N, C-alpha and C positions, 0 to 999 in steps of 0.2 A: 586631080577633079578639084574645083573651087567649092569649097563647103562653108555654108554660112552656120556658126553652134549658137543657138538662142539658148540664153541660159547661161552663157559660158562660166559666169563666175559662180555659180553654184557648186555644190558638194561634188555630183557627178561631173559636172564639167571638169574640175581638177582632178578627177581620176583619169579621165578618157583623152583630154586635149595633147598632153605630149604623144600618147599613140597616134591619135589622128594627124597630128602634125608631122610626123615622120612619112606619111604615108599621102597626104593630101595638103593644100593650099588653103589656109583657114582664116575665114574672117568671125570675129568675136562679138555678139551682141547681148547686153545687158544694161541694165540702169546702173549698175556698179562697176566698172572694170576694174580686174585687181592681179591682170597679167601682162606681161609684154605680148605684143602684137598687133594685129590689125584690129583696132577696137571702133565699132561704133555702138554710143551710148543714146538708151532708150529703152522703152517700154512696148510690150508686145501689144498693148491697148492702144497704142498710137499708130494710126496704119501709114501715115505720110515718113514716121521714123523706122517702120520696117518695110515699108517698099523702098527705102534708099539704103537698107543693111542689104538686102536681098537682091538689088540690083548686080548684075554680071555674074551671080554665082549658078553652080549647076546643081547644087544639092544644100538640102537644110537638116540639120539634126535639132532637133527640139527637144530642149533639157529644161525649158523652165517650167515651175511651180509655185503655187501659193506660197504664202506665209505659214515657217514652220514654227515661228515663237508664238505661244499661248494657243498649242495644238488644241483643236475645238473648242474654243475659249467663247465662242459665240458670234451671231452673222457675221462681223466684220471679215473673221478667218475662214469662213464658206465663202464669202464673195468673192475673197482673193483667190482663191481656188478654181470658181468658175468663171472669174476675170481671166485667168491666164490658160486652164486647161479646155477651156471653151472656147471663148469669146477670143480670146489671145491666139489661139492653136488655129480658129477659122481665119481671122485676118491675115496672119502669118502664109498660111497655104494658097489662100485666094493671092497674096501680092508674087508668093513664089510662082504661082501658075503662069501670072501674067508677066513677070520677069522671065520666063523659062526656063528656070529650076526645076526639073521634073522627077528630082529623086528625093524623097524623103525619110528621115527616120525620126521615130515618135518614142520619147521614154515614157512608157507607159508604166505599170504597176500590177503585179498580184493581188495588190488590193483591190481591184475589179471584181473579184470574188469574196464573199463574205465567208470568212472562216476559211482561208484556202489554205491551210497546212492540214484541213481534217476532212477532206471530202472524195468523191470517187468523179473525177474529171471524167472517165469515160461515159458514166450515167447522168452526168450533170454537168456539159461542158460549157452553160451558158454563164457571163460575167454577169453578177448579180448582188453587188453591193449598193446598199443605200445609204451608207455614212457620205457625207459630202467630199471626202477626199478619194473614196474608192469613184462613188458616183462620177465624178468630174473627169476620172481618168477615163471610165469605160465610154463616157459621153464624147471623150476626146477620140479613141477609137473609131467612135460612129462619125465624126468630124473626117478622119483620116481615111475610113472606107469611102467617103461621099466624096472626098476629093479624089483620090484614085478613079472612081465613076465617072465624075464629072469631065476632068481635066485630063485623064489618062496619065495619071502622074504615078510613079513605081515608089509607094507607100510601103514601111516594114514598122509595125510597133511590137516595142521590146516590151515586156510586161517583167520589170526589174523584182527581185525578191531582195531586199535589204543589201543594198550596194555598199560596200564600204572599203578604205582603204587595206591595201595588202599586207599591212603589219598588223591592223587590228583585227583583221579576220583571223590570219594564222593564229593568234593568239589568244584568241577569247572566241570566236565565233562557233559554236556549236551548239546544237540543243536537242536533246540532251548526249545523244549520239552521232547523228548525223548532220551534218551542215547543210544548212537551208540559205542563210546570207550569201551573199557574193562577192568573191575577191575584186578588187579594181582590175585587175590585168585582165580577168575574165569578160567584165563588164565592156571594158575598151574593145577586146577584140570581139565582143559581140554585136559593136557599134560598126566596127571596121566591115565584119561579114556583112551586117544589114546594107551598107554604102554600097557593096559589091554585088547587092542581090537584084536581079530583075525577075518580074512575075508579079503576079495578082496580091493583094492586099492582105496581109497576115499577121495576127500578132501571136507573139512565141514567148515562152517563159525563158528567163535567162534564171539560172539558180546555181548555188554551189553543191547542191543536193547529188553528189557523184553517183551516189547508190540508188537514187532515185525510190526513196523513202517516204519522203512526202510529194515531191514534185518531179514531173516525168518532163524532161528537157529534149525526148526524142524529137517531137516536133520542129525543135527549132535545128537539131542537128540534119535531120530531112532537108528542111528547107534553106537552110543557111550555113551548113557545115561547120557548126558551131557545136562543144560541148564543154563543160567545165573542166579545167585542168589542174588548178591550186587544190593541195594535200593540205588539212587542218593539221596543227601540230598540239592541239588541245588534246587532252585524255577524255575518253567519253564520260559523260556526267557532267561537265563544266556548265555552267551557267550561261541561259541564253538571256540577254539583255536588251533585247532589241523588238520583244513584242510581234507581231506579224506584218507591221507596217513594211512597204516596199518601196 
């Protein structure tokens, strides 16, 4: 399948592109190309650049996100996330629909939930974060659901929990006894499974919490056939350096 990877030069792109490239023909789109491959340079807020990049593609993997530097430091930071996760996503999905790219995988986040490590999802399943990052991610999910309804696209949102390189996850990613963050290999498998999926729009957790102490990945297993495989090496009680961000 010919797959456009939007935001390919970011951290998640670097984690998953090798696995995606082994199965699919990739085109990479980002303002700052940094890897070998079929690159289109541009911004998701530029409709002409997006339309050119998606032409001839079968699917889109949307990894783009707003500014990480100066996290929550003011309006400019928030604007960057609304631009990328709402406006840019809408423009990309609209261009994909016009180009006939009928399959989309959106990199969402468990941060669509306020306090996502400490809630009863069965009793309170609705995404509810009001912070700009989590809010724009859940608005992005609504954009995806609307595109699925309007254009008949196959769209999957993956709610990532602290994705990180395998070696980093294996060495220090535990809190304090159960791993919640997600190793890159498991993240890549989730995107491959989502690209293979056919069905109605859905948003699914992707986490390394094998024992489901904090996050239940059963919906992802049931819909996509995915579950975490990586096993932590750190002993119980090791520090968790990542907060709740995903």
